[in-house]
C-alpha positions in Angstrom: -5.8 25.3 7.0 -7.5 22.0 7.7 -7.2 20.8 11.3 -5.7 17.3 11.1 -7.1 16.4 14.5 -10.7 16.9 13.4 -12.2 13.8 11.6 -14.3 14.3 8.4 -17.5 12.3 8.0 -17.7 9.9 5.0 -20.4 7.8 3.5 -19.8 4.1 2.6 -20.6 3.8 -1.1 -19.6 0.1 -1.4 -18.2 -2.7 0.7 -16.6 -5.7 -1.1 -15.2 -8.9 0.3 -11.6 -9.0 -1.0 -9.9 -11.9 0.7 -10.5 -14.3 3.5 -9.9 -11.5 6.1 -10.0 -8.2 4.2 -12.7 -5.9 2.8 -12.4 -3.1 0.3 -14.3 0.1 1.3 -15.3 2.7 -1.3 -15.9 6.0 0.6 -17.1 9.5 -0.3 -17.0 12.6 1.9 -20.4 13.6 3.3 -19.5 17.3 2.9 -19.8 17.8 -0.9 -17.2 20.7 -0.8 -14.5 18.4 0.7 -13.7 16.4 -2.5 -12.5 19.6 -4.2 -9.7 19.9 -1.7 -8.9 16.2 -1.5 -5.8 14.8 -3.1 -3.2 12.2 -2.1 0.2 10.8 -2.9 0.6 7.1 -3.6 1.8 5.6 -0.3 0.0 8.1 1.9 -2.6 6.8 4.5 -5.8 7.8 6.2 -7.0 7.3 9.7 -10.4 5.5 9.5 -12.7 4.8 12.4 -16.0 5.1 14.2 -16.9 7.2 17.3 -16.6 5.0 20.4 -14.6 2.3 18.6 -11.4 4.2 17.8 -9.5 4.6 14.5 -6.5 3.0 12.7 -4.2 3.8 9.8 -4.9 2.4 6.4 -3.1 3.1 3.1 -5.1 4.7 0.3 -5.3 2.0 -2.4 -7.4 3.7 -5.1 -6.0 5.4 -8.2 -6.0 9.1 -8.5 -8.4 9.3 -11.5 -11.6 9.7 -9.6 -10.4 11.0 -6.2 -12.9 13.9 -6.4 -15.7 11.3 -6.3 -14.4 8.6 -4.0 -11.3 6.9 -2.5 -10.7 3.4 -1.3 -9.3 1.8 1.8 -8.7 -2.0 2.3 -9.2 -3.2 5.9 -7.9 -6.4 7.3 -9.7 -8.0 10.2 -7.2 -8.0 13.1 -8.8 -6.5 16.2 -11.6 -4.5 17.8 -11.4 -1.4 15.6 -11.3 -3.4 12.3 -14.1 -5.7 13.6 -16.4 -2.7 13.9 -15.3 -1.4 10.5 -16.0 -4.8 8.9 -19.6 -4.4 10.2 -20.2 -1.3 8.1 -22.5 -1.6 5.1 -23.4 0.5 2.1 -25.0 3.8 3.2 -23.4 3.8 6.7 -21.3 6.7 8.0 -17.8 6.6 9.3 -15.0 9.1 10.0 -11.6 9.7 8.5 -8.6 12.0 9.0 -5.8 12.7 6.6 -4.2 12.0 4.2 -1.0 11.8 6.2 2.6 11.2 5.6 4.9 11.3 2.6 4.3 9.0 -0.4 6.3 7.8 -3.3 8.1 10.6 -5.2 5.9 10.4 -8.4 7.9 13.0 -10.3 11.0 10.8 -9.9 9.5 7.4 -10.5 6.8 7.9 -13.1 9.4 7.9 -16.0 11.3 4.9 -14.8 10.8 1.1 -15.0 9.1 0.0 -11.7 9.6 -3.2 -9.8 6.7 -3.4 -7.2 7.3 -6.0 -4.5 4.4 -6.8 -2.2 4.0 -9.4 0.5 0.7 -10.3 2.0 -1.3 -7.0 2.5 1.5 -5.1 0.9 -0.4 -5.2 -2.4 -2.8 -2.6 -0.9 -0.1 0.1 -1.0 1.0 -0.9 -4.5 -2.4 -1.0 -6.0 -2.8 2.7 -6.4 0.3 2.9 -8.5 -0.9 -0.1 -10.6 -4.2 1.6 -11.2 -2.6 4.8 -12.3 -0.4 2.9 -14.7 -3.4 1.3 -16.2 -5.0 4.7 -16.6 -2.0 6.1 -18.4 -0.9 8.4 -15.6 2.6 6.9 -15.5 4.8 6.9 -18.6 3.4 4.2 -20.8 6.8 3.7 -22.4 8.1 2.3 -19.2 7.6 -1.2 -17.7 5.8 -2.1 -14.5 6.7 -5.5 -13.0 5.0 -6.9 -9.9 6.4 -9.5 -7.5 3.6 -10.5 -5.2 3.9 -13.2 -2.5 1.1 -14.6 -0.3 0.6 -17.5 2.0 -2.1 -19.2 0.0 -5.0 -18.6 -2.5 -7.4 -17.4 0.3 -5.1 -14.5 1.3 -4.6 -13.2 -2.2 -6.0 -9.7 -2.7 -7.7 -8.0 -5.6 -7.9 -11.3 -7.5 -10.8 -10.0 -9.7 -8.5 -7.3 -11.1 -5.6 -9.5 -12.2 -6.8 -9.8 -15.8 -6.9 -6.1 -16.1 -3.5 -5.7 -14.4 -1.9 -8.1 -16.8 -2.9 -6.0 -19.8 -0.1 -3.6 -18.9 1.7 -5.1 -16.0 4.1 -8.1 -15.7 2.3 -9.7 -12.7 4.2 -12.5 -11.0 2.5 -14.3 -8.0 4.1 -16.8 -5.7 2.5 -18.7 -2.8 4.2 -20.0 0.3 1.7 -22.7 1.2 -0.7 -23.1 -1.7 -3.4 -25.7 -2.1 -2.7 -28.6 -4.5 -4.7 -26.9 -7.2 -2.2 -24.1 -7.5 -0.1 -24.4 -10.7 1.9 -21.2 -10.3 5.2 -20.5 -8.5 5.6 -21.8 -5.0 7.9 -20.6 -2.1 9.1 -17.3 -0.7 8.9 -14.1 -2.7 12.7 -14.1 -3.0 12.4 -17.2 -5.2 11.0 -15.0 -7.9 14.4 -13.2 -8.3 15.8 -16.6 -9.3 13.0 -17.5 -11.7 12.1 -14.2 -13.4 14.2 -11.6 -15.3 13.8 -8.3 -13.5 13.0 -5.2 -15.7 16.1 -3.2 -16.5 17.4 -0.4 -14.2 14.2 -0.2 -12.1 13.0 1.8 -9.2 12.1 -0.9 -6.6 9.2 -0.3 -4.2 8.8 -2.7 -1.3 5.8 -3.2 1.0 5.0 -6.2 3.1 5.6 -8.0 6.4 8.8 -6.9 8.3 10.6 -10.2 7.9 10.5 -9.8 4.1 12.4 -6.5 3.8 15.9 -7.7 4.8 15.9 -10.6 2.3 14.3 -8.7 -0.6 16.8 -5.8 -0.2 19.6 -8.3 -0.3 18.3 -9.6 -3.7 18.0 -6.0 -5.0 21.6 -5.3 -4.1 22.7 -8.3 -6.0 21.2 -6.6 -9.1 23.2 -3.5 -8.3 20.1 -1.4 -7.8 21.2 1.8 -6.0 20.0 2.6 -2.5 18.4 5.8 -3.8 16.3 3.7 -6.2 15.0 1.4 -3.4 11.9 2.6 -1.6 10.3 0.9 1.5 7.0 1.6 3.1 7.1 1.3 6.9 3.3 1.8 7.4 3.1 -0.8 10.1 4.6 1.6 12.5 1.9 4.2 12.2 -0.6 5.1 14.9 -1.9 8.7 15.4 -0.8 10.2 12.0 0.4 13.5 13.5 3.6 12.6 15.4 1.9 13.2 18.7 2.0 9.7 20.2 5.6 9.0 19.1 4.6 5.4 18.5 6.2 5.4 15.1 9.6 7.0 16.1 12.6 5.4 14.5 15.7 7.3 15.6 15.1 10.9 14.8 12.3 10.2 12.3 8.6 9.9 12.7 7.2 7.4 10.2 3.8 9.1 10.1 5.3 12.4 9.1 8.7 11.8 7.5 7.4 8.6 5.8 5.8 6.1 5.7 7.8 6.0 2.4 11.6 6.2 2.6 14.4 5.5 0.2 17.0 3.2 1.5 19.6 5.9 1.0 17.7 8.1 3.5 17.4 5.6 6.4 20.2 3.1 5.7 20.5 -0.5 6.9 20.7 0.6 10.6 17.4 2.3 10.4 15.9 -0.8 8.8 17.1 -2.9 11.7 15.5 -0.4 14.2 12.3 -0.2 12.2 11.2 -3.7 13.0 
């Protein structure tokens, strides 16, 4: 059994500037035997860091098609650990632990219409599902619709991929404070519910800043979407990944072990209030 406290060495295959404050890291295990045992669920996370600098939790944002060759993490520059990670270049070495947590129940959702709702960096968590849909790993007969809200053009993530996404995904982007050159939808992400027709009888998946959840869930309930068909990712609560530090505790649940993905029927509105 793999010891989850022992980090594994990885090699940086590629570093790409993604947005004004994020970078996309393509990583491969230094131990060539490791990829054979590596798999992940959409919504799970890895601890990513450097000796002497610490580590932090990041959702896996790559699809599952080539996970035996590489996986991807998107890192936003927010503090000392991420500053050191942003200094990494192709060929450098770093360390990871994981994957940790419980992801989205793929067996339940892969044959359903999906409404993916991301705010800010929430698109990172949703990207792995989008990529698997593009690769035909979800039921191609079902629809995938994306509501994605950001502050402005500079904070949008994965912009180079939108043309590919739109081949199979109904992508809807709204900006809160765009530049004058923006010709798309403007305002809060909840405005999209008033402007767009939501795919019929969807499973809704939400990931984004804490303030967004309450208002998005209210819109979903107006559409009579059942609590068991609404999933939230509470990844912002994660810290050690193993339940040791108890930083992520919400009532009787540890987000890093029992989540970070929960259905609303599991945790209820009271848990949502405690979560943030």
